[in-house]
N, C-alpha and C positions, 0 to 999 in steps of 0.2 A: 516145453520147459523154458522158464525165464532165466536170464543170466544169473540172478541171485540164487536160483535153485540148483545150479550146477554144483556137483561135488568134486568133479575132476576137470582139469583144465581143458581137455579135448571136448568135453561135453558142450562147451560154448560154441564150437564149430558145428556140432550136430544140431544144436538149437537154431543157430543162424541159418543153416542150410534148409532146415524144415520150415522156418518162418518165411524165408524169401529166397528160394533156390536160384532165381534168375538175377538177383541183385549182384552188382559188381562187388567182389570181395577184395581183390588186389589189382591195382594198376601199377605196372612196373616196367623197367626197361626190357625184360625178357617176356612180356606179354600181359594180357588182362584175363582174369578168370572170374567167373561167377562163384557164388557160394556152393552151388551144386558141383561145379567143376573142381573147385578146391577140395571139397570133401571126397569126391571120387578119386582124385589123385592121391590124397592123403591115405585113404583106405587101401588103395592098391599098393602104395609104398609100404604101409604097415604090414600087409600080408607078405609082400616080397621080403621085407626084413625078417619077419618071423620064419619064413621058409628057409632063410639063410642062417637061422640059429639065434636071432635076437630074441631075448626073453624078458620077462618082468624084471625091472630094476637095472637092466643093462644100460650102458651109456652110448648114445649115438651122437657123433660130432657132425655139425653142419659147418663146413669150411667153404662158404660161398659168399659172393657179393649179394647185396640186397636184391631180392627178386622173388618171383613166384616159386621157383625151385627151393629157395631157402625157407620160405613159409611152409611149403609142402613138407620139407624135411622136419621142421619143428613138430607139426601135427601128425605126420606119419610116425615119428618116433613115439609120440605119446599114445597114439592109437595101437601101437605094437606092444604097449605096456612098458616101454623103456623111458628113460629120462633123456632130454636133449641137452646139448651144450653147443652154443654158437661161437665159433672161433673166427676172429678177424682174418680174412683171406690174405692179408699182408703180413701175417705172423711168420717169422723166419723159421727155418728148418729146426734149429736146436730147441727153440722154445716150443714149437709144435710137437716135436718128439717128446719133450718133457711132459706136456699136458696130456697127450694121448697115453703115455705110459702111466702117469700119476692117476689118471681117471680110470684106467683099465678099459678104455673105449672098445666096444665090440664092433662098431661100424662107423664109417665116415662117408659123408657126401661131399664131393669135391669137384671143382671145375676141371675141364679137360687139361688145362695147362699144369694142374697140380696132380693129375692122376698117377703119373709115373712115380712122383715123389711119394705119394701116399701108399702106392703099392710096394715101394721099397721099404717104407716104415712098417708096413704090415708084416713083412718078412722078418723084421727085427722084434716086433712086439707080439707075443703069443696071443694076447687077448683080442687083438685087432684082426678079425677074420673076414671082414667084408669092406670093400671100397666101391662105392657107387659113384660113377663118374658122369657128371652132367656136361653134355656137350658132344663134340665130334670124335673124341679120342677113341671111344670104344662103342660108338653107335653104328647102326647100319650093318650091311653085309660086307663080305669080301675083306677089304683092307681093315675095316673096323674090327672084324673078328680076329684078324692077325694081331692087331694092337692089343685086344683083350687077352689073347693067348700069351703074348709077350709080357703082359703085366701080371700074369699069375692067376691062379684059380680064384683068388679072393676078389677080383675086379669084375664089375658088371656095369653095363650102360644103364643110365637112369631111365630113359624111355623104354628100353628093352625090358627092364625090370617091371615097369608099370604095365606094359602090354601083356606080360606073361602072368600077371597076378590078378586074381579076382578081387573085387572091392569088399572082401569079407575076412577081415583079420579075426583070429581066434580070441575069445575073451581071455584076459590075463588076471582078473581078480584084483586089479589095482584099487587102493583105497586112498582117501584124502591125505593120510599121513605119509604116503610114499613119496620118494624123491621125484620131482617133476623136472628139475633142471639143475645143472651145475654151471655157475657163472664164474669164470676165472678172472681174478683181479690181482694186481701186484701185491706182494707181501714184503714185510720188512727184512726177511731173510734173503731176498733176492730171487726166490722162486715164486711163480704165481700160486695163489691159493684158490681152491675151488669152493665157492660159496654154495652151500646146499640149501635149496628151497623146495618145499613140498607143494603139492597141489593146493592144500589148504592155505599156505602162505600166499601163493600167487593169486588165487581166486579172491581172497580177502582184499589183497592189495588192489586188484583191478576194480573191485566194487568201490573201494574208498576213493581211488583216483577219479573214477568216472563221476562219483557223487560230487566231489568238491570242484571239479572242472566243469560240471553241469553239462555233460555230454549225453548224446542219445544216438539212436540208430541212423539219424539223418546226417550225421557228421561224416566228413571226408578228411582223414587225418594224414598229413604229410609226414614222411620219414626220410630225412637225408642223412641221418646218423647211423653208424654201423649197428647191425643187429647184435653184434658181440658186446656192445655198450648197452647196459641195461636200460638206459633212457631211450635208446633206439628200439630195443626189443619190445618194451612195453607199449610203444605206439602201435605195433602190429597186434599185440595181445589185446589191447583195449579195443581196437577196431573189431576184431572177431568176437570179443566178449559182448559188445554192443550190437553186433550185426551191422556195423558201419562199413565204410570203405577205407582201406589203407592205400595211400598213394606213395609209392616208393621211388626214390632216386638212389643211384649207386653211391653218390657222395654229393658234396657241395662244391665240387671243383669248378663247375660252370654255373655261376650264380644266375645269369640271365636265363639259362635253360630251366633252372629251378623255378624262377619267377613265371616263366611261360607255362610250366607244368601246373603251378598253382592256379593260373588263370584258366587254362584249358580244362582243368578237372574240378573247378569250383571248390578248391580246398577250403575247409572251414577252421581247421586247427593247424597252427604253425608252431611246432616245437623247435627250439634252437638253443644254442649256447651264445655267449656274448660275441664271439668271433663271427658267427653267422649274421647276427643282427648288425654288427659293425660294418660288414661288407655290404649288406643291403642298404644301410643308411648312407654309406659312401656313394653308392650308385644313385640313390635317391636325390642326393644333393646336386649331382651333375645332370641327371635325367629323371624327373619325378616318376616314381613308381606308384601304381594303383593296384591293390589287391583287395577289392571290396568284399569278396566272399569270406575272407578270414574273420572269424568272430572270437577266436581264442589264440592268444600268443603265450607260450609257456617257456620259461627260462630256468635253467639250473646249471651246475658245474662251476660257475663263478658269478659274482654279484653283477647284476644288470645295472650299468651306470644310469643314474637318475636322468641325465640329459638325453638318453635314448628314447624315453617314453613319448615325448611330443612327436618325434619323427616317425616312430612306429605307428602312432595313431593317425598321422597324415597318410601313411601308406595303407593302413587298414582301419578306416573310420569305424568307430563303435566297438572295436575289438576289446575284449577283457584281457588284461595283461597279468600273468601270474608269475611271481617270484617264488622260488622253491629251494629247498635244501634236502639232500638225501645222501645215502651211501648204499653200496650194493648189499650190505648185510641186512638191510630191511627195506630196500628200494627207495622209499620216500619217508622222511621224518616230518616235514612241516611245509606249509605253504602260506603265503600272504594273500588274504582276500583282495581281489583286484580293486575293490572300492577303497582300499587303504594304501594303494601304491604311491599316491602323491602325499598322503598324510604321514606315512611311516616308511619312507623310501629305503632305509638301510636295514629294515627288519626282514626276516624270513618267515615271520608269522607264527602260526599255531600248529600243533600236532594235527596230522590228517585224521579224518573221521574214524572213530572206533579205536583210537590209540592214545597213548599218553607220552609226552616228552617233558622232561624236567631237568633242572641244572642242580648238581650236587657238589658240595665241597669235599675235601680230602677225607673227611670222616663220614661221608655218606648222608649229610644233612642238606636239605634244600637251602640254597643261598638267597639272601634278600635281593630285592630289585636293584639292579645296577652293579652287582658283585659278580665277578667272573668265577665260573666253576666248570665242571665237565658235564656234557650232555648225556643223559641216559634215556632209553626208549623202551616202552612196554607196548605189546600188542601182538596180534596173530600174524603180523607181517615179519616178525623177527626171524632170521634164518634158523635152520636146524643146527648149523655149525659149519666148520671148515672140513672139507674132505681129507680124511687121514691126518688131521692136525689137532689132536686133543689138547695140547698145551696152548696153541693159539686160540682154539675155541674157548677154553677156560678163561683166557685173558679178556675176550670180548663179551662172553655171555656170563654174567655175574649173578649172584643170588638176588632175587627180587623181593618184594615186600611179603610174599606168601611162601610158606614152606614148599620147597621143590620147584618154585618158579625161577626162571632165568630171564633176565632183562639184558638189553644191549648197552654196553658201555662204549660209546662212540670214540672216546679218547680225544674228542674235539672240545676246545674251549668255547663256551657260550656265556651269555648273560641274558637276563629277562628285564623288561621294563615294568612300570607300574600297572600296565594293562595286561601283563602276562604274555606279551609278545617276545619272541626269541630273536637274538642277534648273534651272528657268528663272529667270534673273536680271533680264532686261529687254531692250528693243529698242534697236538701235543706229541706226535710221533714224527718219525723221519720220512714218512711217505709224502710224496709230492702229488698234489691233485691239480692236473693241468688239462684243460679242455674237458673236464668231467671225468677223465681217466685217472686212475690211481697209478702212479709210477714209482717203482722202488728204486731209490738211488743206488742200492747195492747191485741190483740187476743191471742198471746202466753202467755202473763202474766195472762190473765183471766183463761186460762186452767191450767197453772201451780199452780196458787193460790189455785186451788181446790184439790191439792194433800195433803193428810193428813200430818200434821206436818209442812207445809210451812206457815210461818208467812207473809213474804213479798218476792217479786221477781221483778227484773228489767231486761228487755231484751234489748240488743243493738246489732247493727251490727258492726262487725270489718272487716277491709280489709282482703281479701283473694285472692291470685293470680288466683286460679282456680274457686272459687265460685262467685267472685265479692265481696260479703260480706258473712261472716260466722255469724251464730247466737250464741250469748253468753248470758248465763243466770247467773245473780248474785242472790243467794238464801239466805234468812235469815230463819232459822228454829225456831219454837217456843220452849219454854223451855222443854216441855215434849219430843219432838222429839230429842232434843239434849241429853237428859238424858237417854232415854230408849234404844237407839241404834237400829240396825237392825240385827237380827240373821243371821249368815251365810255370812254377808257382811263386817265384820270388823267394825271399829269405826271411819271411816274417816268423816271429816266435823262435828265433835262434835256429832256424833250419826248416822245420816242417811248417808249412803255411796253414792258416786257418781253413783255407779252401780245400786243401788236400785232406785235412783232418775231417772236415765235414763230409767229404765224399765217402770216407770210410764209415762215418756214423750212419749215413743214409743207407749204405750197403748192408750194414749189420743190425740196424735197429728198426722197429716199427716206426712209422712217421711221428706218432704222438710222443715217442720216447727220444727223438733226436733233440739234443740241446739247442736251445735258442742262442745261447751265448757260449763261446769257447774262449777261455782266457789261459794263455800260456804263462806259467810261473817257474821260477828257479827251484822253489821247494814249497812244501805245504806245512802249515803250522801243526805241531804235534805236541801231545802230552809227554810227560816223562817216560811213560810206558810205550810210546811210539804210536799212539792212536791219533788219527787226524782230528784236529779241533775245528769242526765245521762251524761252531758258533763264531769263531774268529773270522772265518771266511764270510759268514753272513754279516757280521758287524762291519767288516771292511767294505762289503757291497753297499751297505747303507751309507757309510761315510763317503764312499766314492760317488754315490748317487747325489 
């Protein structure tokens, strides 16, 4: 079976393993596996999950760092007939509880350090009946069994589960319209929203991405981005779809280690966001870097500055550079042909193959070239909707040109030029897009309001060349906090220091949600009804800049 003939996402793994069983499928910090080994592990995990009650349409959470176990979790869930959802292992307990409860997850794969936490949540959440722990917490004999017993009946060790299950999951009757994945992204209400994508959605998207990126089975695709981020997730899915090799790193925390990984493994595709490329270029200016194996460089999340291109080509001679734009609700909207990167540096190009993207005015009519409107998208990649959020779904999926059709209203402002190329202008909602992640200001405000001494807080996104938008928090302290001060941190901000406040932010928020800027103010501008006037804060930011 060729990739384009697959009807279900997991069939690409079956195809790759049949075509080249001994080929490296995944290279990662926790090991290297061939396609035959990855398939065997995934089949055993699928059977083990089924034996523990996971059925067709259930949701299986993968709460792990980038690695072989995480990839096995994705395909094991699919082969069991379930849908997967990858959660950032840095997700804090309250948010994790919300997502697991909202999704009704039946099982979760977690690292040893999170096993006890997940077992505790399983006792709170009736639907969550299985916790598969990867690592030493419940593996082996003796003490391991005691740990497993103390964690409850729902906990089982990952290796033990694989060893005890045959590589023969029962057929579940999954069809292409069934849910393949839930991808949680921040929402304007403050709670994450589960984007529902079907097997058909994801397979179409994979085919379109691989076509315009001009990839094949010989590629070795780097992934330093979290699998919970759809840009990171699709690097693995593309690798398996093609029968290529995925080269994973846990993060980009150690850039020279990543560079060495690229060299040692002959990486041909380097996906990143502007912060990644800025770091590499900074090193390159001090100590020239050479990564001649790289033949594709892809960028999304924020605009890739024009002056980065020469330096990237010095490091990776002959590489094709792709600028792209997308959102989780359809994965990718458009891309700029690499041959146009110098001629049209500020454009994000055309709709990906097999889809349509166009800019409409308030009356739903196409706008002339150079006029700003709202971007709309049609194609088989458009999401099924938001999990359990019909009103939010109706806001994003609007009537299309044909009876019964729904197209995606991105609510982002765009314009087109005379050649039909797209240009991003700005966002029309309150969501902040930083490092490619959608951040809800309400969600951050709710967390920061819980810090002792905080009376009010307002969070906004401000332009940033590398991040797209940076998160800025305006904080009003209560009188006691202003008067008592914070020992050892000076007396900035009328009592609580920025350093102390940042410590609280880091402890309570995922890293990509931590404000870059913290500004203490006496009060916040408000309307007559008491609503905070964020436009005034943004205007003040621009004037201050």
